[in-house]
C-alpha positions as CSV (number, residue, x, y, z in Angstrom):
1,M,0.0,0.2,0.1
2,P,1.7,3.3,-1.1
3,V,2.2,5.8,1.8
4,F,1.9,9.4,1.9
5,I,4.1,11.3,3.7
6,G,4.6,15.2,4.4
7,H,4.3,17.1,1.4
8,S,5.5,14.2,-0.8
9,R,4.6,10.2,-1.7
10,V,7.2,8.1,-1.4
11,K,6.8,4.6,-2.5
12,G,10.0,2.5,-4.4
13,G,12.2,5.4,-4.3
14,Y,9.5,7.6,-6.5
15,E,8.3,10.6,-4.9
16,R,6.1,13.2,-5.7
17,H,5.1,16.7,-4.7
18,L,1.8,17.7,-4.2
19,G,1.9,21.1,-5.4
20,R,1.8,20.9,-8.7
21,L,-1.0,18.6,-10.0
22,G,-1.6,19.7,-13.7
23,E,-0.3,18.6,-16.9
24,P,3.5,18.5,-17.5
25,G,4.9,22.2,-18.2
26,D,1.9,24.3,-16.8
27,G,2.9,26.0,-13.9
28,G,0.3,23.8,-12.0
29,K,-2.5,24.8,-13.4
30,K,-5.8,23.2,-13.4
31,T,-7.2,22.0,-16.4
32,A,-10.7,20.5,-16.9
33,F,-12.4,17.9,-19.3
34,A,-15.2,18.2,-21.5
35,V,-16.6,15.5,-24.2
36,V,-16.7,16.6,-27.9
37,G,-17.5,14.1,-30.7
38,G,-17.6,11.2,-29.0
39,G,-14.0,11.3,-27.1
40,R,-12.4,13.2,-24.6
41,R,-11.6,16.7,-25.3
42,V,-8.7,18.5,-22.8
43,M,-10.1,22.3,-22.3
44,D,-8.0,25.2,-20.5
45,P,-9.1,26.9,-18.2
46,P,-9.7,31.6,-19.3
47,G,-6.5,33.2,-20.0
48,V,-4.6,30.3,-20.0
49,R,-2.5,29.3,-23.6
50,R,-0.5,26.5,-24.2
51,T,2.1,26.5,-26.2
52,G,2.1,22.3,-27.3
53,G,-0.3,19.7,-26.0
54,R,-3.7,19.7,-27.5
55,P,-4.8,20.7,-30.9
56,P,-6.8,24.2,-31.4
57,D,-10.3,23.8,-30.8
58,D,-11.9,24.5,-34.2
59,V,-9.5,21.7,-35.5
60,L,-10.5,19.4,-33.2
61,E,-14.2,19.8,-33.8
62,A,-13.8,19.5,-37.4
63,L,-12.2,16.2,-36.6
64,A,-14.5,14.8,-34.8
65,R,-17.3,15.3,-37.3
66,V,-15.3,14.0,-40.2
67,V,-14.5,11.1,-37.9
68,D,-17.9,10.3,-36.9
69,A,-19.0,10.7,-40.4
70,L,-16.9,7.4,-41.3
71,Q,-18.7,4.3,-42.3
72,S,-15.5,2.6,-41.3
73,A,-14.3,1.9,-37.7
74,A,-11.5,4.6,-37.3
75,Y,-9.1,6.6,-34.9
76,V,-6.8,9.4,-35.4
77,S,-3.5,9.5,-33.8
78,D,-1.4,12.3,-33.0
79,E,2.8,12.3,-34.2
80,Q,3.3,10.8,-30.1
81,G,1.1,7.9,-31.3
82,R,-1.5,8.9,-29.0
83,I,-5.2,8.7,-29.6
84,V,-6.7,12.3,-30.4
85,E,-10.3,10.9,-31.6
86,V,-12.4,7.6,-32.1
87,N,-15.6,7.2,-33.4
88,A,-18.4,4.9,-32.3
89,R,-17.3,2.3,-34.7
90,A,-14.0,1.9,-33.5
91,Q,-15.2,1.9,-29.7
92,Q,-17.5,-1.2,-31.0
93,L,-15.3,-3.0,-32.8
94,L,-12.2,-2.6,-30.1
95,A,-14.6,-3.3,-27.3
96,R,-13.5,-0.2,-25.3
97,P,-15.1,3.2,-24.7
98,A,-13.9,6.4,-25.8
99,A,-12.8,7.3,-22.3
100,L,-10.3,4.2,-22.3
101,L,-8.8,5.4,-25.5
102,V,-8.6,8.9,-25.8
103,G,-5.5,10.1,-24.7
104,Q,-3.4,6.7,-24.6
105,D,-0.5,5.3,-26.8
106,A,-2.6,3.1,-29.3
107,H,0.5,1.2,-30.3
108,D,1.1,0.1,-26.5
109,L,-2.7,-0.3,-26.1
110,L,-3.7,-1.9,-28.9
111,H,-1.3,-3.5,-31.2
112,R,-0.2,-7.1,-30.6
113,N,0.6,-10.3,-32.6
114,Q,-1.0,-13.2,-32.8
115,H,0.5,-14.9,-29.7
116,G,-1.3,-11.7,-27.4
117,E,2.4,-10.5,-26.8
118,R,2.9,-7.0,-27.1
119,M,5.0,-5.8,-30.6
120,P,8.0,-3.4,-31.1
121,R,7.4,-0.2,-31.4
122,V,9.2,0.2,-34.8
123,Q,7.0,-2.3,-36.3
124,C,4.3,0.3,-35.7
125,V,2.5,1.0,-38.9
126,V,1.1,3.9,-37.6
127,R,3.9,5.6,-36.3
128,Q,6.0,4.8,-39.7
129,A,3.5,7.0,-41.4
130,V,3.1,9.7,-39.7
131,H,6.7,10.4,-39.8
132,S,7.3,9.3,-43.3
133,G,3.6,12.0,-44.4
134,R,3.1,8.6,-46.5
135,A,-0.4,6.4,-46.8
136,A,0.0,3.0,-45.8
137,Q,-1.8,-0.5,-45.1
138,K,-1.0,-3.5,-43.3
139,A,-3.4,-6.8,-43.3
140,G,-3.9,-9.5,-40.8
141,E,-2.3,-7.3,-38.2
142,W,-3.9,-8.1,-34.2
143,L,-5.3,-5.8,-32.1
144,E,-6.1,-6.3,-28.3
145,R,-9.9,-6.1,-27.2
146,G,-11.1,-4.4,-24.2
147,D,-12.1,-8.0,-23.0
148,G,-8.9,-9.1,-23.7
149,S,-9.7,-11.2,-27.0
150,L,-7.2,-10.9,-30.2
151,L,-9.2,-9.3,-33.3
152,R,-7.6,-9.7,-36.3
153,V,-7.8,-6.4,-39.0
154,D,-6.6,-4.6,-42.2
155,W,-6.0,-1.4,-41.6
156,T,-5.4,1.8,-43.6
157,V,-3.0,5.0,-42.0
158,A,-3.5,8.2,-44.1
159,P,-1.5,10.8,-43.2
160,C,-3.1,13.8,-41.9
161,D,-2.6,17.4,-39.4
162,L,-3.7,18.7,-36.2
163,G,-3.4,22.2,-37.4
164,D,0.8,22.2,-36.7
165,R,1.7,18.7,-36.3
166,P,1.3,15.9,-38.3
167,A,-1.2,12.9,-37.4
168,A,-2.8,9.8,-39.0
169,L,-6.3,8.5,-39.5
170,V,-6.2,4.8,-38.8
171,L,-8.9,2.8,-40.6
172,L,-10.0,-0.6,-39.1
173,H,-11.5,-3.7,-41.2
174,P,-12.1,-6.7,-39.7
175,H,-9.5,-9.2,-41.5
176,D,-11.7,-11.9,-43.6
177,A,-12.7,-14.8,-41.2
178,A,-12.0,-17.6,-43.7
179,D,-8.5,-16.4,-44.0
180,P,-6.9,-16.4,-40.7
181,P,-6.1,-20.0,-39.9
182,E,-4.9,-21.2,-42.9
183,R,-5.7,-24.8,-41.9
184,A,-8.9,-24.5,-40.2
185,G,-10.8,-27.7,-40.7
186,A,-8.0,-29.6,-41.6
187,P,-7.1,-32.8,-39.3
188,L,-4.5,-31.6,-36.8
189,S,-1.3,-33.3,-36.2
190,E,-0.5,-34.9,-33.1
191,L,2.1,-32.2,-32.4
192,E,-0.6,-29.8,-33.0
193,R,-3.0,-31.9,-30.8
194,L,-0.6,-31.3,-28.2
195,A,0.1,-28.0,-28.9
196,L,-3.9,-27.2,-28.4
197,L,-3.7,-29.1,-25.1
198,A,-1.0,-27.4,-23.6
199,E,-2.6,-24.0,-24.9
200,T,-6.1,-24.9,-23.4
201,T,-4.6,-26.0,-19.9
202,S,-2.4,-22.5,-20.1
203,R,-5.1,-20.0,-21.2
204,L,-8.2,-21.4,-18.9
205,T,-5.9,-21.7,-15.6
206,S,-5.0,-18.5,-15.9
207,T,-8.4,-17.1,-15.2
208,L,-10.8,-17.3,-12.1
209,D,-13.5,-15.5,-13.8
210,V,-16.2,-18.1,-15.1
211,E,-17.5,-15.8,-18.3
212,E,-13.2,-15.1,-19.1
213,A,-12.7,-18.9,-18.8
214,L,-15.8,-19.7,-21.2
215,H,-14.5,-16.6,-23.8
216,R,-11.4,-18.3,-24.0
217,L,-12.4,-21.6,-24.5
218,V,-14.2,-20.9,-27.4
219,R,-11.3,-18.3,-28.9
220,L,-9.4,-21.8,-28.8
221,M,-12.1,-23.3,-30.6
222,V,-13.2,-21.4,-33.0
223,P,-12.6,-21.3,-35.8
224,R,-9.2,-23.7,-35.2
225,L,-11.7,-26.5,-34.9
226,A,-15.0,-25.4,-35.6
227,D,-17.4,-22.5,-36.9
228,W,-19.4,-22.6,-33.8
229,A,-19.0,-23.5,-30.2
230,V,-21.9,-24.0,-27.9
231,I,-21.6,-24.0,-24.4
232,D,-24.5,-25.5,-21.7
233,L,-23.7,-25.4,-18.6
234,I,-25.5,-26.8,-15.2
235,T,-26.4,-24.4,-12.6
236,E,-26.6,-24.8,-8.4
237,H,-30.1,-25.4,-8.9
238,D,-29.7,-28.3,-11.3
239,E,-31.1,-25.9,-14.5
240,V,-29.6,-25.9,-17.7
241,R,-28.6,-22.9,-19.0
242,R,-27.1,-21.8,-22.5
243,V,-24.8,-19.3,-21.8
244,T,-22.5,-19.4,-25.3
245,V,-23.4,-20.0,-28.5
246,A,-20.9,-18.2,-30.6
247,H,-19.2,-18.3,-34.3
248,M,-16.5,-15.8,-36.2
249,D,-18.7,-13.1,-37.8
250,N,-16.1,-11.2,-40.2
251,G,-12.9,-11.6,-38.1
252,V,-14.8,-10.9,-34.4
253,L,-15.9,-13.2,-32.3
254,T,-19.7,-12.8,-32.1
255,D,-22.6,-14.1,-29.7
256,R,-26.7,-15.2,-31.2
257,E,-28.1,-14.0,-28.1
258,D,-31.6,-15.3,-29.6
259,L,-30.1,-18.9,-29.3
260,Q,-28.8,-18.5,-25.9
261,G,-30.9,-18.5,-22.7
262,P,-32.9,-21.3,-19.9
263,M,-32.7,-25.0,-21.8
264,P,-35.7,-27.3,-20.4
265,P,-34.4,-30.3,-17.7
266,V,-32.4,-33.0,-18.9
267,P,-34.3,-35.8,-19.4
268,E,-33.4,-39.4,-17.5
269,E,-34.5,-41.4,-20.3
270,S,-32.8,-39.9,-23.5
271,S,-30.7,-41.3,-25.8
272,M,-30.2,-37.5,-27.7
273,P,-26.7,-36.8,-27.9
274,L,-26.9,-33.5,-25.7
275,S,-28.9,-35.5,-22.9
276,R,-26.6,-38.3,-22.5
277,A,-23.8,-35.7,-22.3
278,L,-25.4,-33.1,-19.6
279,R,-26.0,-36.6,-17.6
280,G,-22.2,-37.0,-17.7
281,A,-22.8,-40.4,-20.2
282,A,-21.0,-39.9,-23.1
283,S,-19.5,-37.6,-26.1
284,A,-20.9,-38.0,-29.5
285,L,-21.1,-36.9,-33.0
286,A,-23.9,-35.0,-34.1
287,R,-25.4,-34.2,-37.8
288,P,-29.3,-32.3,-38.0
289,E,-30.4,-35.7,-39.1
290,T,-29.7,-36.8,-35.4
291,Y,-32.8,-34.4,-34.4
292,Q,-35.3,-34.3,-37.4
293,G,-37.2,-37.7,-36.2
294,P,-40.4,-37.1,-33.4
295,P,-38.6,-35.1,-30.3
296,D,-38.0,-37.2,-27.0
297,S,-37.5,-34.1,-25.0
298,G,-37.9,-30.2,-25.1
299,I,-34.2,-30.2,-25.7
300,A,-34.2,-32.4,-28.5
301,V,-36.8,-29.3,-30.0
302,E,-33.9,-26.8,-28.8
303,Q,-31.0,-28.9,-30.4
304,R,-33.1,-28.7,-33.6
305,R,-33.9,-25.4,-33.6
306,L,-30.0,-24.8,-32.8
307,F,-28.9,-26.9,-36.0
308,E,-31.6,-25.0,-38.1
309,A,-30.5,-21.2,-37.3
310,T,-26.9,-22.1,-37.3
311,G,-26.8,-24.1,-40.4
312,M,-24.2,-27.1,-38.7
313,H,-23.7,-30.0,-40.6
314,S,-21.7,-31.8,-38.3
315,A,-21.1,-31.5,-34.7
316,V,-19.5,-32.9,-31.5
317,I,-20.3,-32.8,-28.0
318,A,-18.7,-33.4,-25.3
319,P,-19.8,-33.5,-21.2
320,I,-17.8,-31.1,-19.2
321,R,-16.9,-33.0,-15.9
322,S,-15.2,-31.6,-12.7
323,L,-13.9,-33.9,-10.0
324,R,-17.1,-34.2,-8.2
325,E,-19.8,-33.4,-11.1
326,V,-20.9,-32.7,-14.4
327,L,-20.7,-29.3,-15.1
328,G,-21.9,-28.7,-18.4
329,A,-21.4,-29.8,-22.3
330,L,-19.5,-28.6,-25.1
331,T,-20.8,-28.7,-28.4
332,L,-18.7,-27.4,-31.6
333,G,-20.1,-27.2,-34.8
334,R,-19.1,-26.8,-38.7
335,S,-20.7,-25.4,-41.2
336,A,-18.5,-23.6,-43.6
337,Q,-15.6,-25.6,-43.1
338,P,-16.6,-28.7,-45.1
339,Q,-15.4,-31.9,-43.5
340,P,-17.5,-33.7,-40.9
341,F,-16.3,-34.1,-37.6
342,T,-14.7,-37.6,-36.9
343,A,-14.5,-40.2,-34.0
344,A,-11.1,-39.1,-34.0
345,D,-12.4,-35.9,-32.9
346,I,-14.6,-37.0,-29.9
347,A,-11.0,-37.9,-27.7
348,L,-9.4,-34.6,-28.6
349,L,-12.6,-32.4,-27.1
350,E,-12.8,-34.8,-24.3
351,D,-9.3,-34.1,-23.5
352,I,-10.3,-30.6,-23.8
353,T,-13.5,-30.7,-22.0
354,R,-11.6,-32.6,-19.0
355,R,-9.2,-28.9,-18.5
356,A,-12.5,-26.9,-19.0
357,G,-14.3,-28.7,-16.7
358,L,-11.1,-28.2,-13.9
359,A,-10.8,-24.9,-14.9
360,L,-14.5,-24.2,-14.0
361,D,-15.1,-25.9,-11.3
362,N,-11.9,-24.0,-9.7
363,A,-13.3,-20.7,-10.9
364,R,-17.0,-21.4,-9.6
365,L,-15.1,-22.0,-6.0
366,Y,-12.9,-19.3,-6.5
367,Q,-16.8,-17.0,-7.3
368,R,-18.6,-18.3,-3.9
369,Q,-15.5,-17.5,-2.0
370,R,-15.4,-14.2,-3.1
371,T,-19.0,-13.5,-2.9
372,V,-18.9,-14.5,1.2
373,A,-15.9,-12.3,1.4
374,E,-17.9,-9.3,-0.6
375,T,-21.1,-9.7,1.9
376,M,-18.9,-9.6,4.9
377,Q,-16.9,-6.7,3.5
378,R,-19.9,-4.9,3.1
379,H,-21.6,-5.9,6.4
380,L,-18.7,-4.5,7.8
381,L,-19.2,-1.0,6.1
382,P,-21.6,1.7,7.9
383,Q,-25.0,2.8,6.1
384,L,-24.3,6.5,5.2
385,P,-26.5,8.7,8.2
386,R,-29.5,10.5,6.5
387,G,-31.5,13.6,6.9
388,L,-28.4,16.3,7.7
389,G,-28.5,18.5,4.5
390,L,-25.5,16.5,3.1
391,E,-25.8,14.9,0.3
392,M,-23.8,12.1,0.4
393,T,-23.0,8.1,-1.3
394,A,-20.6,5.8,-0.5
395,R,-19.2,3.2,-3.2
396,Y,-17.2,-0.3,-2.0
397,L,-15.6,-2.4,-5.0
398,S,-13.3,-5.4,-4.0
399,A,-10.3,-5.9,-5.6
400,P,-10.8,-7.9,-9.0
401,D,-7.9,-10.5,-8.8
402,A,-7.9,-11.4,-5.0
403,S,-10.8,-13.7,-2.8
404,D,-9.8,-12.4,0.5
405,V,-11.5,-9.1,2.1
406,G,-9.8,-6.2,2.3
407,G,-8.7,-2.9,4.6
408,D,-10.7,-0.5,2.8
409,W,-13.1,1.7,4.5
410,Y,-15.3,4.7,4.8
411,D,-17.4,6.2,7.5
412,A,-19.7,9.3,8.0
413,F,-21.4,9.7,11.3
414,T,-23.1,12.5,13.2
415,L,-20.8,14.0,16.3
416,A,-22.4,14.9,19.8
417,D,-22.2,18.4,19.0
418,G,-24.3,17.9,15.7
419,A,-21.1,18.3,13.4
420,M,-20.6,15.6,10.8
421,A,-17.8,13.2,10.8
422,L,-16.2,11.8,8.0
423,A,-13.3,9.2,7.6
424,I,-11.7,7.6,4.8
425,G,-9.1,4.9,5.7
426,D,-6.9,1.5,4.2
427,V,-5.4,-1.0,6.7
428,V,-2.6,-2.6,5.2
429,G,-3.1,-6.1,4.1
430,H,-5.9,-8.0,1.8
431,D,-7.0,-10.7,4.4
432,L,-9.4,-11.7,7.1
433,D,-7.2,-9.7,9.4
434,A,-7.0,-6.5,7.7
435,A,-10.8,-6.7,7.8
436,S,-10.5,-7.1,11.9
437,G,-8.1,-3.9,11.8
438,M,-10.7,-2.0,10.0
439,A,-13.6,-2.9,11.9
440,Q,-11.5,-1.8,15.4
441,L,-10.1,1.5,13.5
442,R,-13.4,2.3,12.8
443,N,-15.2,1.3,16.1
444,M,-12.5,3.4,18.2
445,L,-12.6,6.2,15.1
446,R,-16.5,7.0,16.3
447,A,-16.1,6.1,20.1
448,Y,-13.0,9.0,20.9
449,A,-14.4,11.7,18.3
450,W,-18.2,11.0,19.9
451,S,-16.5,11.2,23.3
452,Q,-14.4,14.2,22.6
453,Q,-15.1,17.3,21.1
454,K,-11.6,17.8,20.0
455,P,-10.3,18.6,16.5
456,P,-9.6,15.7,14.1
457,S,-5.7,15.9,14.7
458,K,-6.1,15.2,18.4
459,I,-8.7,12.7,17.9
460,V,-6.4,10.5,15.3
461,K,-3.3,11.0,17.7
462,W,-5.5,9.1,20.2
463,L,-6.6,6.5,17.6
464,D,-2.8,6.4,16.6
465,Q,-1.7,5.2,20.0
466,A,-4.7,2.9,20.7
467,S,-3.8,1.3,17.2
468,V,-0.3,0.0,18.4
469,R,-0.9,-0.9,22.0
470,I,-4.7,-2.4,22.0
471,A,-5.9,-3.1,18.5
472,E,-4.7,-5.6,16.1
473,V,-3.6,-3.1,13.5
474,S,0.0,-2.7,12.4
475,M,-0.1,0.2,9.9
476,A,-2.9,2.0,8.6
477,T,-4.0,5.5,6.6
478,L,-6.9,7.5,7.2
479,V,-8.4,11.0,6.7
480,F,-10.6,12.5,9.1
481,A,-12.8,15.2,9.2
482,R,-15.5,17.7,10.6
483,T,-17.5,19.7,8.6
484,T,-19.3,22.4,10.1
485,V,-21.3,25.9,9.8
486,T,-19.2,29.0,10.2
487,G,-20.9,32.1,11.6
488,D,-21.6,33.5,8.1
489,G,-23.4,30.5,6.9
490,Q,-20.5,29.0,5.0
491,C,-19.6,25.3,5.2
492,K,-16.2,24.6,6.6
493,L,-14.1,21.1,6.6
494,T,-11.2,21.1,9.4
495,W,-9.4,17.6,8.8
496,T,-6.1,15.4,9.2
497,N,-4.5,13.3,7.2
498,A,-2.4,10.3,8.6
499,G,-0.7,9.2,5.0
500,H,-3.5,8.7,3.0
501,P,-4.2,9.9,-0.9
502,P,-5.2,13.8,-0.3
503,P,-8.9,14.7,-0.9
504,L,-10.1,16.1,-3.9
505,L,-12.6,19.2,-4.0
506,I,-14.4,19.9,-7.0
507,T,-16.5,23.2,-7.3
508,H,-20.1,23.2,-9.5
509,D,-18.2,24.4,-12.3
510,G,-15.5,21.8,-12.4
511,V,-12.6,23.6,-10.9
512,T,-10.7,20.8,-8.8
513,R,-7.9,21.2,-6.2
514,Y,-6.3,18.5,-4.0
515,L,-6.7,19.1,-0.4
516,T,-2.8,18.5,0.6
517,D,-2.4,20.2,3.9
518,G,-2.8,18.7,7.6
519,H,-0.4,15.6,6.3
520,G,1.6,13.3,8.2
521,L,2.6,9.9,9.1
522,L,0.7,6.8,8.4
523,L,-1.3,5.4,11.8
524,G,1.6,2.8,13.4
525,V,4.6,4.8,12.3
526,A,5.4,7.4,15.4
527,P,1.9,7.2,17.5
528,D,3.2,9.7,19.7
529,Q,4.1,12.3,17.4
530,A,1.7,15.8,17.3
531,R,-0.8,16.0,13.9
532,T,-1.5,19.2,12.2
533,D,-5.3,20.1,10.9
534,A,-5.9,21.7,8.0
535,T,-9.1,24.1,7.2
536,T,-10.8,25.0,4.2
537,V,-14.3,26.4,2.9
538,L,-16.2,23.9,1.0
539,P,-18.3,25.9,-1.9
540,S,-21.9,26.0,-2.4
541,G,-22.9,23.0,-4.8
542,S,-19.4,21.8,-4.7
543,T,-18.4,18.1,-4.1
544,L,-15.6,16.3,-1.6
545,L,-14.4,13.3,-2.7
546,L,-12.4,11.3,-0.4
547,Y,-11.0,7.3,-1.7
548,T,-8.5,4.8,-1.2
549,D,-5.6,4.6,-3.5
550,G,-6.8,1.5,-5.8
551,L,-8.3,4.7,-7.7
552,I,-5.5,6.3,-8.9
553,E,-3.0,3.7,-8.9
554,S,-2.0,1.4,-12.0
555,P,1.3,-0.5,-12.6
556,G,3.9,1.3,-14.6
557,K,2.1,4.0,-14.7
558,S,3.3,7.3,-12.1
559,L,1.2,8.8,-9.8
560,D,0.6,12.0,-10.9
561,D,-1.0,9.9,-13.6
562,G,-3.6,8.5,-11.3
563,L,-4.2,11.8,-9.6
564,R,-4.3,13.7,-12.6
565,R,-7.0,11.5,-14.3
566,L,-9.0,11.2,-11.3
567,S,-9.0,15.2,-11.4
568,R,-10.2,15.5,-15.0
569,H,-12.7,12.7,-14.7
570,A,-14.2,14.8,-11.2
571,A,-14.2,17.7,-13.2
572,S,-15.7,16.5,-16.7
573,L,-18.7,15.3,-14.3
574,A,-19.1,18.2,-11.8
575,H,-22.7,18.9,-13.2
576,R,-24.0,15.3,-12.6
577,P,-26.0,14.0,-9.9
578,L,-23.8,12.4,-7.2
579,E,-25.2,8.7,-7.4
580,S,-23.9,9.2,-11.5
581,F,-21.2,11.3,-11.0
582,T,-19.9,8.7,-8.5
583,D,-20.8,5.8,-10.9
584,Q,-19.2,7.2,-13.9
585,L,-15.9,8.4,-12.0
586,L,-15.9,4.9,-11.4
587,A,-16.0,3.3,-14.5
588,R,-14.0,6.1,-16.1
589,T,-11.1,6.9,-13.3
590,R,-10.2,2.4,-11.8
591,P,-7.6,1.4,-13.9
592,S,-8.4,-1.7,-15.6
593,D,-5.0,-3.2,-14.2
594,N,-5.8,-2.4,-10.7
595,D,-5.2,-5.1,-8.1
596,D,-6.5,-3.6,-5.2
597,D,-9.5,-2.5,-3.5
598,V,-11.5,0.5,-3.7
599,A,-13.6,2.3,-0.8
600,L,-14.9,6.1,-2.0
601,L,-17.4,8.8,-0.2
602,A,-18.3,11.4,-1.9
603,V,-20.7,14.3,-0.4
604,R,-22.4,17.2,-2.3
605,I,-22.8,20.6,-0.1
606,P,-26.2,22.0,-1.4
607,P,-26.7,24.8,-3.9
608,G,-27.7,28.1,-2.1
609,G,-26.0,27.9,1.0
610,S,-25.1,25.4,3.4
611,R,-26.6,26.2,6.8
612,A,-29.3,22.9,5.7
613,A,-26.2,21.2,5.9
614,C,-24.2,21.5,8.4
615,S,-24.1,21.6,12.0
616,V,-23.3,25.2,13.5
617,A,-20.2,25.3,15.0
């Protein structure tokens, strides 16, 4: 967990001064963001003029209109390879919203080889076109979509300019689906079968997400072995659900949602291939003729509809088993590939489904454990107070790749003198000990704050001493604040910070400011050291944001980047209702490679004065 110390933040030898929070070279000035033409636009405050950075506004406006009017998926990158505009078709093709594309290095974000590995920058045809000023074309390149899948595309790169500097317009077209696997449908050699099984094991065991595991399984099968992949799963209530009917459409793996959904019960005596597979009895080959006779069950009716809708002329079906039970069945079908499946394919598919069964069983067990952990964590977090005038909302998101509960927490409660107390904290660790320590800190903080009418610095000092001597907490960070009303009706915030990321204040007009004062050491380092308070006025209609470091940290990126990203998105959402503001901020700001919990507490001061919102000091 990163640590804020004084006015610097130290992690792995990296030090950042909190005084400069603007863009590099902007003298610490604030930057606001707006959305224009489906992309993100940087807009300087009045009186600030940049000599570099974003293109002129009129150029951006014209560019947005042109790109949005194109019938192809398209984006524009500047001379440094950063995406400055992207149309809706490209967002859909790449499975990434504009907020996660604009401003990113297109080569680093998207360009991959056929194995999903990053490509050397010197091989980037887009950058070559920008620097040479010449158009270029490339066929059969691989891009990584937002869901982690690989997309094979043909692209055309045309040089353009952004007013005073070169850029490139990139048009993307899905590669011909019949072209990628040159041997699609051809019998696999023994070596290729072993390689496929090894890849299946590697790909499926490297995720604990059921949906992701299923998606990877389908990607391995289509179009290498089949034109269609169908997955039926048995739920915990012994119901069958067809969760996947997928095929390759213009180079993009596409689901037939009209063929998915709940299935009829599995008949005990049916001899039809899918029914037998779902009972774990046997694997089998199937053809349209298999289901042309009088149906013996509802599942047979659904299978007949499947063959008719997909045009499959040959299929192979195998059960997906774990060590304890049958989890479902995998069906591979061929419609465009002329070769029918043979008995030799049954043995290969059974090897594949055996590996898939183990991976899915592990993923299901993990998700059950995670659900229990999340439920426990959420019960430890408080309900926010109502009826005090201040509008408040909070969010807690567990780590995406961790089954343990964490130490991130928030709190808000009314004090004995009527003031509103606000807290956000993070206990070191991601386990039950961290959750237990979090609960102890929260309860002690409430007790001290309620019984002692003292400034936040005094309360946190007592809490620090208690956490070392009587609580089971090694180290933790914390921001603790009080909101009151001054004699002239302004809402005043007084806070102290124990090594935690600084709160962010966003005015109604989108001006952001990090509250960097009042910093001290994190809890558990020097419990007897004096702490300081800081005070500011919360403007009418402003939003105060308290958050944990999982919202701003991303491996390989600086803390400055995370803080700037947070302030930009918060500024662009300033006019949103608080619930929408919070949800959108989490969606846009939380890094996709985040491996930490996130807790967030947002407080909005009502417009037109604060007397109704806070107590009298």
